[in-house]
C-alpha positions in Angstrom: 82.2 92.9 102.8 84.1 89.9 102.9 86.0 90.7 99.6 86.8 94.3 97.4 85.8 94.3 94.0 88.8 96.4 92.3 88.5 98.2 89.1 90.8 100.2 87.8 91.2 103.3 85.9 94.1 104.0 83.4 96.4 101.5 81.7 100.3 102.1 82.2 102.8 100.6 84.8 101.7 101.6 87.6 98.8 100.1 87.2 99.9 97.0 86.4 102.8 96.7 89.3 99.5 97.5 91.1 97.6 94.8 89.9 100.4 92.4 89.8 100.3 93.3 93.9 96.5 92.6 94.0 96.8 89.0 94.6 99.0 89.2 97.4 96.5 91.3 99.4 94.1 89.5 100.9 90.2 89.9 100.3 90.1 91.4 97.1 89.1 91.0 93.3 89.9 92.5 90.4 87.0 92.3 88.1 87.0 95.7 85.9 89.4 97.9 84.1 88.4 101.6 82.5 89.8 103.3 79.5 88.7 105.7 76.8 89.4 103.1 74.4 87.2 100.4 75.1 89.2 97.9 72.8 91.9 99.2 75.3 90.6 98.9 78.3 89.7 94.5 76.8 92.6 94.2 76.1 94.0 95.4 79.6 91.8 93.7 81.5 91.6 90.2 80.3 95.7 90.4 80.8 94.7 90.6 84.9 91.8 88.4 84.9 89.1 91.4 85.0 85.5 90.4 83.3 83.8 94.2 82.9 85.5 96.3 80.7 84.3 100.6 80.5 84.8 103.5 77.7 82.5 105.5 80.2 82.9 106.9 83.2 79.7 107.2 84.5 78.9 103.4 83.4 82.2 102.5 85.9 80.5 104.6 88.8 77.3 103.4 88.5 77.9 99.3 88.4 77.0 97.6 91.2 79.2 94.8 90.5 82.4 97.0 91.5 83.6 98.8 94.9 86.1 100.2 94.9 88.6 102.6 92.2 92.2 102.0 91.6 93.2 105.7 89.4 96.0 106.0 87.8 95.8 108.2 84.5 97.6 111.2 84.4 97.9 113.0 87.7 95.2 116.3 86.0 92.1 113.7 85.8 93.1 112.1 89.4 90.5 114.9 91.8 88.1 114.8 88.7 88.2 111.0 88.1 87.6 110.5 92.0 84.6 112.4 92.1 82.8 111.0 89.1 83.5 107.6 91.2 82.9 108.8 95.3 79.6 110.1 93.9 78.9 106.7 92.7 79.1 105.9 95.9 82.8 103.9 95.3 85.6 104.1 97.5 89.1 105.5 95.8 92.4 104.4 95.7 94.3 108.0 94.3 97.9 107.0 92.8 100.3 109.9 94.0 99.8 112.8 93.6 95.7 113.1 94.7 95.4 115.9 93.2 97.2 119.0 91.0 96.7 121.2 94.0 95.0 121.4 98.0 91.7 123.4 96.3 91.4 120.0 94.4 92.2 117.2 97.0 90.3 118.9 99.4 87.5 118.7 97.6 87.4 115.3 96.8 87.8 114.2 100.7 84.9 116.8 101.5 83.4 114.9 98.4 83.8 111.3 100.5 83.1 112.4 103.8 79.9 113.3 102.8 79.0 109.7 100.7 80.8 108.1 103.5 83.8 106.4 101.1 87.2 106.0 101.6 89.5 108.1 99.7 93.5 107.0 100.3 96.2 108.9 98.3 98.2 106.3 97.1 101.8 107.2 98.5 103.7 103.8 98.3 106.6 105.0 100.4 104.5 106.1 103.7 102.5 102.5 103.9 105.6 100.3 104.2 107.2 98.7 107.1 110.4 100.3 106.8 108.5 104.2 106.9 106.9 102.9 110.3 110.4 101.7 111.3 112.2 105.5 110.6 109.4 107.0 112.4 110.1 105.2 115.6 114.0 105.5 115.3 113.2 110.1 114.8 110.9 109.9 117.6 113.0 107.7 119.9 116.6 107.1 118.8 117.9 110.7 117.1 117.5 113.3 120.0 116.4 116.8 118.7 116.2 116.8 115.4 118.3 119.9 113.5 118.6 118.6 110.1 117.3 116.3 107.6 117.6 115.6 104.5 115.3 114.1 101.8 116.6 113.0 98.2 115.6 111.3 95.1 116.6 112.1 91.1 116.8 109.6 88.2 117.1 110.0 84.7 114.3 109.6 82.5 114.5 108.3 79.1 111.7 110.3 77.9 113.9 114.1 78.7 115.7 113.3 74.7 111.8 113.1 73.7 111.4 116.3 75.3 114.0 118.4 74.2 113.3 116.9 70.4 110.2 118.6 71.1 107.7 116.2 71.6 105.0 117.1 73.9 104.3 114.4 76.7 102.1 113.4 79.2 104.5 113.6 82.2 106.3 117.0 81.6 102.6 118.4 80.6 101.6 121.0 83.2 98.1 120.8 81.5 98.2 117.0 82.9 99.4 118.8 86.4 102.7 116.6 85.6 106.8 117.8 86.1 109.7 116.6 88.3 107.8 117.5 91.5 104.6 115.9 91.1 106.2 112.8 89.9 109.7 112.5 91.9 109.4 115.4 94.1 106.3 114.9 95.7 108.0 110.7 97.0 110.6 113.5 99.2 107.9 116.7 100.5 105.5 113.8 102.1 107.5 112.1 104.0 108.9 114.9 105.1 105.1 116.2 106.1 104.2 112.6 107.7 107.7 113.1 109.7 108.1 116.9 111.0 104.3 118.2 109.7 103.4 121.3 108.0 106.6 123.6 107.5 106.1 127.1 108.4 107.9 128.4 105.9 109.0 127.0 102.3 112.3 128.4 100.1 112.0 126.8 96.4 114.8 126.7 93.0 114.4 124.4 90.2 115.8 123.8 86.6 113.0 124.4 84.1 111.5 124.2 80.9 109.5 125.5 78.3 106.6 123.4 77.2 106.5 122.1 73.1 103.1 123.4 71.6 101.8 126.1 73.7 99.8 128.4 72.7 101.7 132.2 72.8 100.9 133.3 76.2 99.4 130.2 78.1 99.7 130.7 81.7 100.4 126.6 81.8 103.5 126.1 79.1 106.9 126.1 82.0 107.0 122.6 83.5 109.6 121.7 86.3 113.0 119.0 85.4 114.5 119.4 89.1 114.4 121.2 91.5 115.6 122.1 95.6 113.6 123.4 98.5 114.5 123.8 102.1 111.1 123.7 105.0 111.5 125.9 107.8 110.4 124.4 111.0 111.7 127.0 113.5 114.0 124.4 115.2 114.6 122.3 112.1 115.4 122.6 108.5 114.5 120.1 105.7 116.0 119.6 102.6 114.2 118.2 99.7 116.5 117.8 96.2 114.3 115.9 93.7 114.8 115.4 89.5 114.5 113.4 86.4 118.1 114.5 85.0 120.0 112.5 86.8 121.1 109.8 89.2 120.8 110.8 92.5 122.8 107.5 94.4 123.1 109.7 98.1 120.6 108.3 101.2 118.3 110.3 103.1 118.9 111.1 106.1 117.5 113.1 109.4 119.7 114.8 111.8 119.3 114.2 115.6 121.8 115.5 118.5 122.3 111.9 119.7 122.4 110.0 116.2 121.5 110.5 112.6 119.0 108.6 111.1 120.2 107.1 106.9 117.9 104.8 104.4 118.3 104.0 100.7 115.4 105.2 97.2 113.3 107.3 98.9 110.6 106.4 96.7 111.2 102.8 97.9 112.8 103.2 101.4 115.4 100.3 102.5 118.3 99.6 104.7 117.5 102.2 107.4 120.3 102.5 109.8 121.7 104.7 112.7 124.9 106.5 113.0 125.4 106.6 116.8 127.3 110.6 117.4 129.9 110.2 119.9 131.8 113.0 121.2 135.6 112.7 120.0 136.2 117.0 120.9 138.4 118.9 118.6 137.9 116.7 114.7 138.6 117.6 111.2 136.9 115.4 109.4 134.2 112.6 110.5 134.6 109.2 111.8 133.7 106.1 109.7 132.6 104.8 112.4 130.1 102.1 112.1 126.0 101.9 111.6 124.0 99.8 113.4 121.5 98.8 111.2 117.9 97.9 111.9 116.2 95.0 110.8 112.6 95.2 108.6 111.4 93.6 106.2 109.7 94.6 103.1 107.3 93.0 100.0 109.1 92.4 96.9 105.8 94.3 95.5 105.6 96.9 98.0 102.9 98.4 96.7 100.5 95.3 98.9 100.7 97.9 101.6 99.0 100.4 100.5 96.7 98.0 99.4 96.0 96.4 102.6 95.6 99.7 105.0 93.4 101.4 101.8 90.9 97.8 102.0 91.3 97.6 105.9 89.3 100.7 106.2 86.9 100.1 103.6 86.0 97.4 105.9 85.8 100.1 108.6 88.7 98.4 110.8 88.8 101.2 113.8 92.7 101.7 113.1 93.2 102.1 109.9 90.4 104.5 109.5 92.5 107.4 112.3 95.6 106.1 109.8 93.0 107.3 107.2 92.3 109.8 108.7 96.2 110.9 109.0 97.1 109.9 105.7 94.3 112.4 104.4 96.4 115.7 106.3 99.7 114.8 104.9 98.3 114.4 101.8 96.3 118.2 101.7 99.5 119.2 103.7 102.2 118.1 101.1 100.0 119.4 98.5 100.2 123.1 100.2 103.5 123.1 100.5 104.1 122.0 96.3 101.7 124.8 95.7 103.9 126.9 97.1 107.3 125.3 95.2 105.6 125.5 92.1 104.1 129.1 92.5 107.8 130.5 93.5 109.1 128.9 89.9 107.2 129.5 88.3 104.6 126.2 87.2 101.2 126.8 86.8 98.7 124.4 86.2 95.0 124.7 85.1 93.4 123.5 88.4 95.4 126.3 90.1 93.7 128.9 88.1 90.0 127.5 88.7 88.1 128.3 92.2 
């Protein structure tokens, strides 16, 4: 197809960010907005040039004026909405996390294969040029990797509202919310993309009771921050994430020859290599200079995932091969997050099904 005609599900800030990036992508058009409230769908969609407005998912799925749908609803709705769009023959770009758990994600990917459509998780930090540079450096410059640390924490203003007793979507396990699914996923997925599915997972978390849950509700605990260790036999990867504090340290991959560092795990920038120097017995790390890796990143990096997705929709062989790879990363990452949640006592409704 010459032009991929997009609809959106959701009216959140990340959906607005997506629509701001869409004009920078090639061969795309925004045509439709969905919200459970028709007036809200129209108000949101008109602002970005949509001409169609839906408050019924089945009508959106059946529309012959829509080729692809970007889903940016709460996490717990992602898989059911993706399945509805796939049943209507739509290609689907799903905001992270693609599903509540690995089982749901596998159902989505299986349905997409059967229908002959493309499904991709909108995990933007894997699609930017910086991540490709990180991969090249890990594979060619560091030597054998022994340790890695990926970290991302930022204070959210919603913490005060949670403490005041308000039930919020982002912290609601009934909607597959929590720090791991919202923030920690930015650490888990690059780790899995770089090193594969780990052999072991060890996790701890700061958790909280969810306001307004009925007594005995198995989905009444949310995570606010956490740490996890991924074991690979010959290497250990540490993940640190949260919504209660600001983490200002870089992420890094430590090899026997060199260490790679980069800033802002959610939108990686400033990759640089610190070469190891053998100076014999020392009692402190020397302040050696690092060598920067030059890479250009768009101002709105969501354009990268849009381009990768639409290339696959058009049948580009390299893009379809990449789609297959990202599918495996999504499934393995959700398996890791399922295990982290199991260990820290956070359950979602989807965990009780199937």
